[in-house]
C-alpha positions as CSV (number, residue, x, y, z in Angstrom):
1,M,0.2,33.7,4.9
2,Q,4.1,34.0,5.2
3,P,6.0,37.0,3.8
4,A,8.2,35.8,0.3
5,R,11.7,35.9,1.5
6,R,13.4,33.7,-1.4
7,R,14.3,33.2,-4.9
8,G,12.3,35.6,-7.3
9,L,9.7,37.4,-5.7
10,A,7.3,36.7,-8.5
11,E,8.0,32.9,-8.1
12,E,7.8,33.0,-4.3
13,A,4.7,34.6,-4.8
14,A,3.3,32.2,-6.9
15,D,4.5,29.1,-4.5
16,R,2.5,31.1,-1.4
17,I,-0.7,31.8,-3.5
18,R,-0.6,28.1,-4.6
19,D,-0.4,26.7,-1.7
20,E,-3.0,28.4,-0.2
21,I,-5.5,27.0,-3.4
22,L,-4.2,23.6,-2.7
23,T,-4.8,23.5,1.2
24,G,-8.3,25.1,0.3
25,R,-8.1,28.4,1.9
26,F,-8.5,30.1,-0.8
27,A,-11.7,28.7,-2.1
28,P,-12.6,27.6,-6.0
29,G,-14.2,30.5,-7.7
30,S,-12.6,33.2,-5.3
31,A,-11.4,36.4,-6.5
32,L,-7.5,37.1,-5.8
33,R,-7.0,41.0,-5.7
34,E,-3.5,41.9,-6.1
35,V,-3.6,44.8,-3.4
36,E,-4.5,42.6,-0.6
37,L,-2.1,39.5,-1.2
38,A,1.2,42.2,-1.9
39,A,0.0,43.4,1.5
40,S,0.2,40.2,2.9
41,L,3.3,39.0,1.2
42,Q,5.1,42.0,1.4
43,V,5.9,42.3,-1.9
44,S,5.0,44.7,-4.6
45,R,2.0,44.3,-6.6
46,G,4.1,43.6,-9.9
47,S,5.2,40.6,-8.4
48,V,1.8,39.7,-7.1
49,R,0.8,40.0,-10.9
50,E,3.4,38.0,-12.6
51,G,3.2,35.4,-9.8
52,L,-0.7,35.4,-10.7
53,A,0.5,34.6,-14.3
54,I,2.3,31.5,-13.4
55,L,-0.7,30.5,-11.5
56,E,-3.2,31.0,-14.9
57,H,-0.2,29.4,-17.1
58,E,-1.0,26.4,-14.8
59,G,-4.6,26.6,-15.2
60,L,-5.1,27.3,-11.6
61,V,-6.6,30.8,-11.8
62,R,-8.1,32.6,-14.8
63,G,-8.1,36.6,-15.5
64,E,-10.8,38.3,-16.6
65,W,-11.0,41.8,-18.3
66,H,-12.5,44.2,-15.4
67,R,-13.3,41.6,-12.9
68,G,-9.7,40.5,-12.1
69,T,-8.2,37.2,-11.0
70,R,-10.3,34.4,-9.9
71,I,-9.4,30.7,-9.0
72,I,-10.9,28.0,-10.9
73,E,-14.4,26.7,-10.4
74,L,-14.9,22.9,-10.1
75,T,-17.5,22.5,-12.4
76,E,-18.2,19.0,-13.9
77,T,-17.0,20.0,-17.6
78,D,-13.6,21.2,-15.9
79,I,-13.0,18.0,-14.1
80,T,-13.8,15.6,-17.5
81,E,-11.6,17.6,-19.3
82,V,-8.3,17.7,-17.0
83,Y,-8.8,14.3,-15.9
84,A,-9.2,13.0,-19.9
85,V,-6.1,14.9,-20.8
86,R,-4.3,13.1,-17.4
87,A,-5.9,9.4,-18.5
88,A,-4.2,9.7,-21.6
89,L,-0.8,11.1,-20.5
90,D,-0.6,8.8,-17.5
91,R,-1.1,5.9,-20.1
92,L,1.9,6.5,-22.2
93,A,3.9,7.7,-18.9
94,T,3.1,4.2,-17.3
95,L,3.7,2.1,-20.2
96,T,7.1,3.9,-20.8
97,A,8.4,3.7,-17.7
98,A,7.9,-0.2,-17.5
99,R,10.1,-0.2,-20.3
100,L,12.7,1.8,-18.8
101,G,12.3,2.4,-15.5
102,R,15.5,1.9,-13.4
103,P,15.4,-0.6,-10.1
104,E,16.2,2.5,-7.9
105,Q,12.9,4.1,-9.4
106,F,10.8,1.3,-8.9
107,D,12.0,1.1,-5.0
108,E,11.0,4.7,-5.1
109,L,7.6,3.9,-6.0
110,D,7.5,1.4,-3.6
111,R,8.7,3.7,-1.0
112,L,6.0,5.9,-1.7
113,V,3.4,3.4,-1.4
114,E,4.6,2.5,2.2
115,A,4.5,6.3,3.1
116,M,0.9,6.3,1.3
117,D,-0.2,3.1,4.0
118,R,1.6,4.8,6.9
119,E,-0.4,8.1,6.5
120,A,-3.4,6.3,5.8
121,G,-2.8,3.5,9.0
122,G,-2.5,7.0,11.4
123,R,-4.4,9.7,11.8
124,A,-4.8,9.8,7.6
125,D,-4.2,13.7,6.5
126,G,-5.5,14.5,3.6
127,A,-2.9,16.8,2.3
128,R,-0.5,14.6,3.0
129,L,-2.3,11.9,1.2
130,V,-2.7,13.7,-1.5
131,A,0.8,15.3,-2.2
132,L,2.2,11.6,-1.9
133,D,-0.3,11.1,-4.8
134,I,1.2,13.8,-6.8
135,E,4.8,12.7,-6.1
136,F,4.2,9.1,-7.1
137,H,3.2,10.1,-10.5
138,D,5.6,13.0,-10.5
139,C,7.9,9.6,-10.3
140,V,6.6,7.8,-13.1
141,Y,6.8,10.4,-15.1
142,A,10.5,11.1,-14.4
143,M,11.0,7.4,-15.2
144,A,9.3,7.9,-18.7
145,G,12.1,10.2,-19.4
146,N,10.1,11.9,-22.4
147,G,10.6,15.6,-21.6
148,R,7.8,16.4,-23.8
149,L,5.4,14.0,-22.1
150,I,6.5,15.9,-18.6
151,S,5.7,19.2,-19.9
152,A,2.5,17.9,-20.8
153,W,2.0,16.6,-17.5
154,E,3.3,19.8,-15.7
155,A,0.7,21.8,-17.8
156,V,-2.3,20.2,-15.8
157,R,-0.4,18.9,-12.8
158,S,-1.0,21.8,-10.5
159,Q,-5.4,21.6,-11.5
160,V,-5.2,17.8,-11.1
161,H,-3.6,18.8,-7.2
162,L,-6.3,21.0,-6.8
163,F,-9.2,18.6,-8.0
164,Q,-7.3,15.8,-5.6
165,A,-7.2,17.9,-2.7
166,H,-10.6,18.8,-3.1
167,R,-11.9,15.3,-3.7
168,V,-10.5,14.2,-0.3
169,R,-12.3,17.5,1.3
170,L,-15.6,16.6,0.0
171,S,-14.9,12.6,0.3
172,H,-12.0,11.7,2.6
173,E,-12.8,8.1,3.6
174,H,-13.4,7.1,0.0
175,Y,-9.9,8.3,-1.0
176,R,-8.7,7.1,1.7
177,T,-9.7,3.2,1.4
178,R,-8.3,3.4,-2.3
179,V,-5.1,5.1,-2.5
180,V,-2.9,2.8,-1.4
181,D,-4.0,-0.4,-3.1
182,E,-4.4,1.3,-6.4
183,H,-0.9,2.8,-5.9
184,R,0.5,-0.2,-4.9
185,E,-0.8,-2.6,-7.7
186,L,0.7,-0.1,-10.1
187,A,3.9,0.0,-8.6
188,T,3.8,-3.6,-8.6
189,L,2.8,-4.2,-12.4
190,L,5.6,-1.4,-13.5
191,R,8.4,-3.4,-11.5
192,A,7.3,-6.7,-13.1
193,G,7.5,-5.1,-16.6
194,R,3.8,-6.2,-17.2
195,V,2.6,-4.0,-19.7
196,E,-0.4,-6.6,-20.6
197,G,-3.2,-4.2,-18.6
198,L,-1.1,-1.5,-17.4
199,G,-2.1,1.2,-19.8
200,D,-6.0,0.4,-18.9
201,L,-5.4,0.0,-15.0
202,A,-3.3,3.7,-15.4
203,E,-6.2,4.8,-17.3
204,E,-8.8,3.7,-15.0
205,H,-7.1,5.1,-12.3
206,V,-7.8,8.3,-13.5
207,Q,-11.3,8.0,-14.3
208,S,-12.3,6.5,-11.1
209,A,-10.9,9.5,-9.4
210,S,-12.6,11.6,-11.9
211,R,-16.3,9.8,-11.1
212,G,-15.4,10.0,-7.7
213,L,-14.7,14.1,-7.6
214,I,-17.7,14.1,-9.5
215,E,-20.3,12.0,-7.4
216,S,-18.9,13.7,-4.2
217,L,-19.8,17.0,-6.2
218,R,-23.4,16.3,-7.0
219,S,-24.2,14.8,-3.3
């Protein structure tokens, strides 16, 4: 990992460790040792400890007495719970965004879909596709303009990112063939303001991801 150099050292340490987790270089369930992380990041153990507390708040890691800190496991229970929460949040965010979204925000959704299309049509880098996927939904939540809804999304966002990244690593082709069309359909209905069926579509988009990941874990 690159040494931490900018912003508060705890926040920078959290950013660096989060990147390693989301890219799969730190595997689910593995231990995170403060001494090793501090040496790698060239910061104090205190900064690492504070950074891990940030990631624990995001739900990416869990601290256990006498066992230290570990990255969360990808169990079916965790996946089902996180995606169930996300499905409910996405329904509200999408329906609200359809009513309140501004033209330039709809344009941004279209731009992100086209970026997904170019990525999927080329070498289809999985990490880049997932990043665009998350950015698309960030935009939808911003369009909704509900601060508490955004906070609720941010509480599960990192876990969703981790699960989606793992889904791609397990079944890249399945994800690549679906990601563009699903987001293009959402963007089209949002711009049209067609709320009939939109909430169901948003929920199914999430549940489809949950089913795909669980099926990949079982295979």
